[in-house]
N, C-alpha and C positions, 0 to 999 in steps of 0.2 A: 745762417748755418744750421745744418740739421745735425741730428744725433750721429748719423753716419760719418759726417765730416769731422766732428770733434772727437768722437770716441768716448764721450762722457754721457752717461745716462742722466736724465733729469732726476732731481732729488724728490723724495716723497715729502709732500708738504704737510699732510695730516695723518695722524695715527688714530685709528678708531679702537678704543678699548671697550671690552665687554662690560656689562653692568656688574659682573662678578669680580672684576679686577681689584677693587678695594678690599674685598673680603679675602681674596687669595694673597694679596700683599700683606695683610694683617696676619694671616695664618703662617706665612713664611717667616715673618719677623718674630712671631711668638715661638715658633718651633726653633728658630735660631737661638733665642734667649734661653729656652729650656735646655738645649744641647750644651750651651756654655755653663749653665747652672749644674747640670749633671756631671760634666767634666770636672768642675770645681769640687763637687762632693766626692767624686772618685779620687781625686788627688789628695784631698784631706783625709779620706778614709785609709788610703794606702800609706800615707805618711805616718798616721798614728799607729797602724799595725806594724810597720817596719821600723818605726822610731824607737821602739823599746816597750817597756811595761806601761800598761794603761794606768790611769789614775785610779787608785783604789783606797779603801779605808785602811788606814795604818794602825788602827786599834787592834789589839790581840783578840783572837777568837777564843771563846770560852766554851768548854764542853763539860757536861756533868754526866757521870756514870749513873746508871740505874742503881737503886739500893741493892746491896748484895753482890754487885758485879765487881769483877776485878780485872785489871789489865794483865794479859798474859804476855803479849809482845807488841812492839811498835817497830815498823820498818818503813823506810823511805824508798819509793820506787818512782824515779823520774821526778815529777812535780806533785806526787801524791804521797800522803801519809797513810799507811795501812795499820790500823789498830785491831788486835785480836783480843776479844773480851770473853770472859767466862762468867756466867751468872746462873741463878736457879732455874731460869726458863730455857737455858741452852747456851750454845756458843754463838758468838756474833763477830762479824768482821765489819769494821767501819772504814770507809775510804774517804779521805779528806783532801781537798785541793789546797796545796800549801800557799798558793798565791792569794787566794781569796778567803781561805778559811771555811769554805762552804763544804757541807757534807755531800759527797758525790753519790755514794751508795752505802746501803746498810744490808748486810747479808746475815740471816739468822738461821740456825739449824733447828730451833724449836718454835713453839707457838709464841707469838708476841705477848708481852705482859698485859694483864687486864688493867684498865684504868679504873680507879675507884670512883 
């Protein structure tokens, strides 16, 4: 019986692979693993951002006014504390992040005090 009579093509018995095949296979596996790791990091990052407050230091923040400075007013704007100060070197506005206690900005109207 020939191929024309049965309608079935003969099967390929051997597959010739190039010498670069093992390297390409290793590259595909490595890239697949890196994609899985990157997706895991993305999921963890999104869950921590959307999950609420980040872990922070719960100890209270301490601030010391310069000698001769006095607090004129304190206001809260969103998650920021705005302190208006008056001292011998001029007026100053300090903006503090309420969540971290970190000084975000310091605005002065006069020259900064000289360090001894």
